[in-house]
C-alpha positions in Angstrom: 17.3 -2.8 45.8 14.3 -4.4 45.7 12.7 -1.0 44.5 16.2 -0.9 42.2 15.5 -4.3 39.9 11.7 -3.8 40.0 12.8 0.5 38.5 15.2 -1.3 36.2 12.5 -4.3 34.8 10.3 -1.0 33.8 12.9 0.5 32.0 13.3 -2.5 29.8 9.5 -3.0 29.2 9.1 1.4 28.4 12.3 0.7 26.7 12.0 -2.3 24.6 8.2 -1.7 23.9 9.1 1.9 22.6 11.8 0.3 19.8 8.9 -2.2 18.9 6.6 0.4 18.2 9.0 2.2 15.6 6.2 1.6 11.8 3.7 1.5 10.9 1.4 0.4 7.9 -0.2 1.6 5.3 -4.0 -0.1 3.4 -6.3 0.4 1.2 -8.0 -0.9 -1.6 -7.7 -0.9 -5.4 -10.1 -0.6 -8.3 -10.4 -0.8 -11.8 -11.8 2.1 -14.0 -15.0 1.2 -13.0 -14.7 0.7 -9.6 -14.6 -3.2 -9.4 -11.7 -4.3 -7.3 -8.6 -5.9 -8.9 -8.0 -9.3 -7.3 -3.8 -9.1 -8.4 -2.9 -6.1 -7.5 1.2 -5.5 -7.1 1.0 -2.1 -4.2 4.6 -1.2 -4.3 6.2 1.1 -1.8 9.2 3.2 -3.8 11.6 6.1 -1.1 14.5 7.7 -3.4 13.6 5.4 -6.4 14.0 2.2 -4.3 11.2 -0.6 -4.2 11.5 -1.7 -0.2 8.7 -3.9 -0.6 5.3 -4.9 -2.0 1.6 -7.1 -1.2 -1.1 -7.8 -3.7 -4.1 -7.0 -3.1 -6.5 -10.0 -2.6 -9.9 -10.8 -4.2 -11.7 -6.2 -3.1 -8.8 -5.0 -4.0 -7.9 -4.5 -0.2 -4.4 -4.2 0.8 -2.2 -4.2 3.5 1.2 -3.0 3.8 3.4 -2.7 7.7 5.8 -2.9 9.3 6.6 -0.3 7.0 9.8 2.1 8.4 9.3 6.3 9.3 9.0 8.2 6.4 8.6 9.5 3.0 7.8 7.2 0.2 5.7 6.8 -3.8 3.0 4.4 -2.4 2.0 2.4 -6.8 -0.2 0.2 -7.3 0.0 -1.5 -10.8 -1.9 -4.2 -12.7 -0.8 -5.1 -15.9 -3.4 -4.2 -18.6 -5.2 -2.4 -16.1 -3.8 0.2 -14.8 -1.0 2.0 -12.3 -2.3 5.2 -9.6 0.5 6.8 -8.1 0.7 8.8 -4.4 3.3 10.0 -1.9 2.8 8.9 1.7 3.8 9.5 4.8 4.1 6.5 6.9 4.0 7.7 10.6 5.5 5.8 13.2 2.8 3.6 15.4 0.2 5.1 13.3 -1.3 3.6 10.2 -2.7 5.6 7.8 -5.4 4.1 5.3 -5.0 5.7 1.6 -9.2 4.7 0.4 -9.5 3.1 -2.6 -7.2 3.9 -5.6 -8.3 4.1 -8.7 -5.6 2.6 -11.7 -6.1 4.9 -14.7 -4.1 3.4 -17.5 -2.8 5.3 -21.4 -3.0 1.9 -23.4 -6.4 0.9 -21.6 -9.3 -0.4 -23.6 -12.5 0.5 -22.6 -15.5 -1.3 -24.7 -16.5 0.7 -27.7 -20.0 0.3 -28.4 -21.6 -2.6 -29.8 -20.4 -3.0 -33.7 -17.5 -0.5 -33.8 -13.9 -2.9 -34.6 -11.1 -1.8 -31.9 -8.4 -2.7 -33.1 -5.4 -3.4 -30.5 -7.8 -4.0 -27.9 -7.1 -6.1 -25.8 -9.5 -7.6 -23.1 
């Protein structure tokens, strides 16, 4: 009888552990065009066109998206007046995905001009 109870408890622990491990995480760093960290960039995960979660980067541009269901996502990092970067990622059960450095680039991002050259429509 004790063996049956121990077997049942062992199976319960193993099964519950498997249920907990059905998520992954995504980490990375967001930088601007000059390679400097971007504080407060929004990093979001989209699946089938729907945002399923987001975080903001810290002072060194780092982010962690935790407890992500396994699957293929579009990861988008963005910050107004700096730019946007989108990549496709695959989150795997129980794994940590490091996407490395994401450099934000935007169409309307103003690069400081050489001295004494006026730049219209630039919000620096």
